[in-house]
BAZA-35231 format. One record per residue (C-alpha): x, y, z; residue in one letter. Coordinates in Angstrom, 1 decimal. Layout:
N
X/Y/Z/A
...
END
This chain:
170
268.9/91.5/-19.4/M
267.4/95.0/-19.3/E
264.4/93.8/-21.2/L
263.6/91.2/-18.7/Q
264.0/93.7/-15.8/D
261.5/96.0/-17.6/E
259.0/93.2/-18.0/N
259.4/92.2/-14.4/W
258.8/95.8/-13.3/Q
255.8/96.1/-15.7/D
254.3/92.9/-14.2/E
254.9/94.2/-10.6/N
253.3/97.5/-11.5/W
250.2/95.7/-13.0/Q
250.0/93.5/-9.9/D
250.1/96.6/-7.7/E
247.4/98.3/-9.7/K
245.2/95.2/-9.5/R
245.7/95.0/-5.7/Q
245.0/98.8/-5.4/E
241.8/98.4/-7.5/G
240.7/95.4/-5.4/D
241.2/97.5/-2.2/R
239.2/100.3/-3.7/N
236.4/98.0/-4.7/K
236.3/96.5/-1.2/S
236.3/100.0/0.4/D
233.4/101.0/-1.9/N
231.5/97.8/-1.2/S
231.9/98.4/2.5/E
230.7/101.9/2.2/R
227.8/100.7/0.1/H
227.0/97.9/2.6/N
227.1/100.4/5.5/N
224.8/102.8/3.7/R
222.3/100.2/2.7/Y
222.7/97.8/5.6/A
219.6/96.0/6.7/S
217.9/97.3/9.8/S
219.0/94.2/11.8/S
222.6/95.1/11.1/T
222.0/98.7/12.2/K
220.2/97.6/15.3/E
223.1/95.4/16.3/A
225.6/98.2/15.8/T
223.3/100.7/17.6/G
223.0/103.1/14.6/D
219.2/103.6/15.2/Q
219.2/104.2/18.9/S
219.1/108.0/18.5/S
216.3/108.0/15.8/K
212.6/108.3/16.5/C
210.6/106.4/13.9/F
207.0/107.2/13.2/A
204.1/106.2/10.9/C
201.7/109.0/10.0/Y
198.4/109.6/8.2/M
197.9/112.7/6.1/L
194.6/114.1/5.0/V
194.2/116.4/2.0/S
192.6/119.8/2.6/D
191.1/119.9/-0.9/C
189.8/116.3/-1.3/S
188.8/113.3/0.7/A
192.1/111.6/0.1/R
194.4/110.1/2.8/T
198.0/109.0/2.7/Y
199.9/106.7/5.1/I
203.7/106.8/5.4/G
206.7/106.2/7.6/A
209.6/108.6/8.5/T
212.0/109.6/11.2/N
211.0/113.3/11.0/C
207.3/113.9/10.5/V
207.4/117.8/10.2/P
210.1/117.5/7.5/R
208.2/114.8/5.6/R
204.9/116.8/5.6/V
206.8/119.7/4.1/R
208.1/117.4/1.4/Q
204.6/116.1/0.7/H
203.4/119.7/0.4/N
206.1/120.7/-2.0/G
208.0/123.0/0.3/E
211.0/120.7/0.2/L
212.2/118.2/-2.4/R
211.4/114.5/-2.0/G
207.7/114.1/-1.4/G
205.8/111.1/-2.6/A
204.3/111.1/-6.1/R
200.9/110.0/-4.7/A
200.6/113.3/-2.7/T
201.4/115.8/-5.5/R
197.9/116.2/-6.7/Q
195.9/116.9/-3.6/S
198.0/119.5/-1.8/R
198.0/120.8/0.9/P
198.2/117.9/3.3/W
197.9/118.0/7.1/R
198.7/115.4/9.7/V
195.7/113.5/11.1/K
197.4/110.8/13.1/A
200.9/109.7/14.1/T
202.1/106.4/15.6/C
205.4/106.6/17.6/V
207.4/104.3/19.8/G
208.9/101.9/17.2/F
212.0/100.0/18.1/V
213.4/99.8/14.5/S
212.8/101.0/11.0/W
211.9/97.5/10.0/K
209.1/97.4/12.6/E
207.9/100.9/11.4/T
207.6/99.7/7.9/L
205.8/96.5/9.0/R
203.3/98.7/10.9/F
202.8/101.0/7.9/E
202.2/98.1/5.6/W
199.6/96.6/7.9/R
198.0/100.0/8.6/W
197.3/100.4/4.9/K
195.6/97.0/4.5/R
192.7/95.2/6.0/R
193.2/92.5/8.6/A
193.4/88.9/7.5/H
190.2/87.0/7.9/G
187.9/89.9/7.1/T
185.3/89.6/4.4/R
186.8/92.2/2.2/K
190.5/92.3/1.4/T
192.7/95.0/-0.1/G
193.6/98.6/0.6/I
191.7/100.5/3.3/L
190.2/103.8/2.3/R
188.8/106.7/4.2/G
189.8/108.5/7.4/V
187.6/106.6/9.8/A
188.5/103.1/8.5/A
192.2/104.0/8.6/R
192.1/105.4/12.1/L
190.1/102.3/13.3/A
192.8/100.1/11.7/R
195.6/102.0/13.5/A
193.8/101.6/16.8/M
193.4/97.9/16.2/E
197.1/97.5/15.4/L
198.2/99.5/18.5/C
196.0/97.2/20.6/E
197.5/94.0/19.0/S
200.1/92.1/21.0/Q
202.9/92.8/18.4/Q
202.5/96.6/18.6/F
201.4/97.2/22.2/Q
204.4/99.5/22.8/H
203.3/101.8/19.9/V
201.4/105.0/20.9/R
198.8/106.4/18.5/L
198.3/110.2/18.5/N
195.2/111.5/16.7/V
195.3/115.2/15.9/C
192.1/117.1/16.1/S
191.1/119.0/12.9/T
191.8/122.4/14.5/E
195.4/121.6/15.4/H
196.2/119.1/12.7/A
198.2/121.5/10.6/G
200.5/122.5/13.4/K
203.6/120.3/13.7/L
205.6/122.1/16.3/D
206.9/119.2/18.3/E
END
């Protein structure tokens, strides 16, 4: 009789452990899902209401290279690109230092910001040449074109003059 009671207790203990493990897995998956939730989910919950999203164009001081990116904090991101803070893009490591040439602000969501960034880097459909845009003038012209389009009319383009481009005190 005692042996059966031990087996029963052992089975209950195993069931409890299984249930506890399942609860932990669901808690972890909820945390993971909240951390990596899609922008539409975050928009619905209002998580992005306090953030200011921006696309920016950097120009290298030591070469003719440009870089287009998206962030919610341009000054911090420029410091990362320049190596002052960890986390800059690999593409900007060689031509340091970088300065801001233009910023586009007024995006409703992170998803919209990334959509703008992707289109800013590329030529418009229907043009003779396709592919990546290169050069400051071509990229600024494309940003102006995008800001005038119906989809991004609410986005504001700020072009920094060369004298003040390095100053990011906003």
